[in-house]
N, C-alpha and C positions, 0 to 999 in steps of 0.2 A: 404313175408305176404304184403303188404297195413296193415299200422295200421290206426283202423278206428277210424272217431270221434267221439269225447264223444259227449252223449245228456245228456242234464242236461236241463228240462225243467219241466213247473210246470204241473197238473195234462189235465186241457183243455188246453194247451200249446200243447201233446204229441195227441192228435186228426189232430191234421196236417198230421201225416202220414199216415192217412186213404185214406183219395183224390192224396197224393203223390203216394199211392201204384196204387189206379186204375187210373189216366196217366199215370205208367210206364209200368202195363200192357199192357194197350191199344196203348204204347209205341212200347211196342215188335211185334204185329200182325204184320202180313204181308201185310193187307190192313188198317192200324189207324186210323179212322177216327179224330184224337188230337194225333201228334206230340208235344211229348215234351221229348226231352233227357236227358233234365237240371234234373228230374224227376228220370232217370234212372241211373244218376252218384248218386244222392244223397242216393235214398235208395242201393245203390254199395258203399255208400260211410260214412253212418252213422253207428255208436253203436246201430240198433234196433232192436229188432227182431219183422220181419214182417211173420213169419209162424204163427199164429196164427190168422191174418188177413184175409192169403191166403186160411185156410184151413175153415175158417166159414163164410165169406162174401157171399152171393149171386150175381151172378151177375146183374141181375139188379140192385143192388144197387150200386152194379161197374160202369156199364152204367150212373146211376143217379147221379154219379160226371162227367163221362164225359160230359155229359146233361149240366151238370152246368157250365162246361168253356168252351163249345160250343156259349151258350148261351151269356153269361156276353164279351166272345167277339166277337159278334156280336153288342149286347147295346155298348161297348168303342168305336168299329169301327164305327157305326153311328154318335155316339159322334165327334167322331174324322172326318168325310167325314164334320158332319156339320160347327165344330171351329178346323183345323186344330192345328193351336196355340195352343190348350187348355189342361186346368190341370186336370191331375188322382191321385186323392189319393184310395191307396188301401187299406180299414183298414181290420185291422187283415189277414194280405197278408202271414201270413206263410209262406208254400215255391214255391210259387202262382208264375207262369211265362206266366203271362197275358201278359206283357208290350213283351217280347220276341214275340208275335204272331200280334202286332199291333203297333204297333209302323211304325209312320208314317214320324218319320225323325223331325218330329219337337214338339211333346206332350212333355208337362214336368211332371215329372210319378213320385209320393212320395207312396212309400211301407212304411206300420204304424202297427209296434205288440212293443208288450213287448219288453223286453230290451235281456231274457233269448232267445226270436226268433229269434230276430233280429243279436243276438251273432251269432247263428246258420247259421243266413240263408249267411251271411257274409262272410264263411268259402265256400261257393257256385257260392254265386249271389250276385257279387263288382258293389259296385256304379259307376255309370256312369256318363257325366257330365247334363247328362237331367233325369238321374234315382237314386232319394236317397232315402233311409232307414231311418226310423227317429222308434227310440227306446223311444216309448212312449204309453200306454193305451188308447184308443180314447177320452176314460172318464175325460183325465187330459187336461189342459188349454198348457203342454209343448208343442206341436204341432203346433196350429195356428201359432204362430208366427213361425213355421222352413216354414208354405206356402209361408210367405210373405200377398201380395195381388192380388193374380191369377185373370183372367178374367173370359172366360169362364171353367166351375169347376163341376166335377162328380167324386163322393164317389160313390165307389164300395164296397159290403162287405161280405163276401161269406163264409159263415160258419162260421159265428161269432157272428150275433146279438142275435140267437134264446138261447145260455148259457144264455143270460140276462132275469130279470125280464123282464116284459110288462113297468113300472114304470118308469124302466132306459132306455131299447128304444126311450116309450117315450119323456120324457126328450134330450137325444138325438137328437133329431130328431126336437125338438125343439128352440134345442141347434143352429144346422146347420140354420135353418128360421131367426135365427137370426143376426145370423154372418156371412152366405153366403145367401142373398134373389137370385134370379135365378139360384142357382144349380141345379144341383140334384143328385139322388141314385138310383143305384142297388145295391139289396141284391136280397138273397134266405131266403126266409119262411119258416115253417111248421106247418101245422092247430096243434090241440091241439091233435088231431087222430094220426099228423106225431108226433111229440113231442115221443108220446108214443111209437111210433113202433120204432122210432130212435134208442132209450134211450134202447130198447129191442133189436132189431136186426141189431142195427149197432154197437154200443158202446159196447155192452155188448159180445156182439158179437167177436168183435174185441179184448177184453183184458182188456176194458176202465175200468172195472166194472160199480160201481155207483160213482165213484169221479169226472164224468164233467157229470151231464146229462143235458140235451137240457131244459129250463125251458120254455120257452116266445113259443106257441102258437096262430096264425092268423086264427079269423076263413074266413074272408072276407079280399078282402086288402079295400074296399073300409070303413069298420074300421078304419083306418088308417088317410081318412079327418076327423074323428070328433077330434080329436088331436088335431088340429088347421088348422085355418081354411087356415093357407098358405101351407098347404099339400094341394096337389092333383095328387094324379095315372095318370101316365099316360099311362102306359101297364102294362100287365100281359104274364108271358110266359113260357109255360107249357114243363117240361120237354121230356112227350114221343110224342108231338102232332108236334114238331117244332124242335125237333137239328136235326133229319137227323143220328140217330145211325143207326146201323147193329143189329137187333133185332127177335129173332128167334119168330114164331108164338107166342108162351104161353108167352111170355116176351113182346108182342105190346100185350096181352090183358093182362097182369100186369101193361103195366106203364099205360094201360088206366086206368085200376079203381084207380092208381094211382094217377095220371092227374085230373080225379074227384072230387076222395074225399081229394086233395089237400093235398098231401101225404109232398110235398114240391116245389115250385115255385120258376119263378122268379118274383118282382117286380119290378117297376119304376115310384119314385113318380118321383116332382119337387116342391122345397122352393121358395112359393112368386109366 
């Protein structure tokens, strides 16, 4: 029996296993809308008990994780279509595999996350000539020097920003606007109602308890523009309206309600 890779992660970092499980389950379907064989390999190879997630997670939540990946793939793909030699910085990358699905042969890609996550990630997802892992908090300056002076630049942040207080996210956006004028960011947000629902129905149901609660709730994307005159909302993408999922009639109704209440959705902003 093959020995599994030990998992030594902080409480917030462990939440990476939630969408990982969702992508692996989708990949194993006969007709997956998203294929992520690396997620399957990691799930089968790490010493982590997924049984609580599998037992308690609602199918609509799993669909939401897949929708997020599909929409993020689309946004990054559109950026690379306009800027083939552009740079993407994947903030809070976890075990994300977006690069594998969108690589155009010339993008410069950086996967950024905390040291314990990057240590586990490198066991399954090695660096490549154009894809580099950086072990750093996105709130530190360490990673800025690592990416050099990129031209066209897109930041992607899935499943990370709402774990911080609004003041922290606001300060981070202002930093990006000052250091990387002309860059853009695509990230998933949750309304205050969505934050409460996720903490109760996702994190606790997934066995992560109250150790890693979501904190920042965004009522409306337009509020971001009040943070700084250099921030402009480019687009918003709603999971169950746009992603092209295979949903049952009941799931479609729940998805419509989720989108209407902005439980979670994707926001695209430009700086400067």
